N, C-alpha and C positions, 0 to 999 in steps of 0.2 A: 072838631073841623068839621067844615066843611064840607060836602055829596060833591064828591067829583063827575067826570060826565059821563067816563067807562075810561075801563083797563090804562087802552091805548093811549090816553091822554096823561093821563098819574102817568107813564114811564117815560113818555114824551119831555114831564117836565123834570123828573127826576135826572133825567139823561142832561138834561138843558142846564140843569144849576149846577150839577155836577162837575160838567163839562170847562162851563163857567166859570165857575169858584178853579180851578185848577188851571185854570186858564189866565187868573188873575185879575179878571172883567170883572167890577159891577156891576150890579142889575142897570146899570144908570149905562152905564160905558157899551155894556152889551144892547142893550136901547138903538144906542145912536149909532153905533154898529152895523145894525141889521132896519134901521129906520121905522121903530116905533118908538112906545112908551113907554119908558120906565113900570109903571103902573100893569101894564100891561106885558112885561115880562113877568112880572110878581106873578100874575093873573096861571100864565102857560105854566111857570114853573110849578103852580098851587094843582094843575088839574085840572084846573076852574073852564080857560080859554084854551081852543083849538088855534093856530098858524097859520094865513093861508098855504094855499104851496109854496109862492114864492116865497113867503118869511122863513120857509121850512131852507129852503134852497140859500138865503140869504142867513141864516144860522149853518148849515153846514159849510159851505165856503169859508166863513170869519173862525169854525170852531178847527179847520184842516177836518172837516168827522165824512165819511157815506149819507145819503141822508137817511138810507133804513136802517142803521145803528140805533138811529134816534128810536124805535120804536120797539127794539129788545132788549130783553132786562141785562141789565152789564151792558147793553151799548155804548155806555158813554168809557169805555176802556178802546173799543176805534176809533183810529183812526185813518184817514185815507194815506197818507204819509208814508207810514209804516205797517203795511200789509201789499202783499201779492195776493192775487187773485184766489191762489190755492189753499194761503190760507186766513180770506173771506168764504170760502168752502169750507173746510173744513172747521170753522167756527160756528157757521148757519148749522149744518151737521152736528156739531155737537148740542149745540142749542138744541135741535129735534130730538135727542135722544135722552136729551131730560126731561123736554115736555114730556116724552112720550113713558120714561119712568115715575116724575112723579103724578101723572093723571094714573095709571100700574098703582102704583101705592091710594091712591088715596079713595081708588073701589075698592080697596079692602074691610 
């Protein structure tokens, strides 16, 4: 496996791949929808390349998901159309609490 450029790229790529598959899109279909090449979608999903802000916005629009959710572990489960603001805040808090617990456990 090739070394990725960073954890956020890996998380973003994983979330993109999971959402794309859940929606039944091939990499080629996703590429056409967001205006990039199929190989670029492959590189994003593998964490090797980072999309531009404009491409990130297109991805979020095509998958009906908030942009920020692509940068969260498990973010592929979040969708704009089925989450209220309170649910989003609860999700973010849960992620922060879990992260703090994990950090504490790792320090032991």
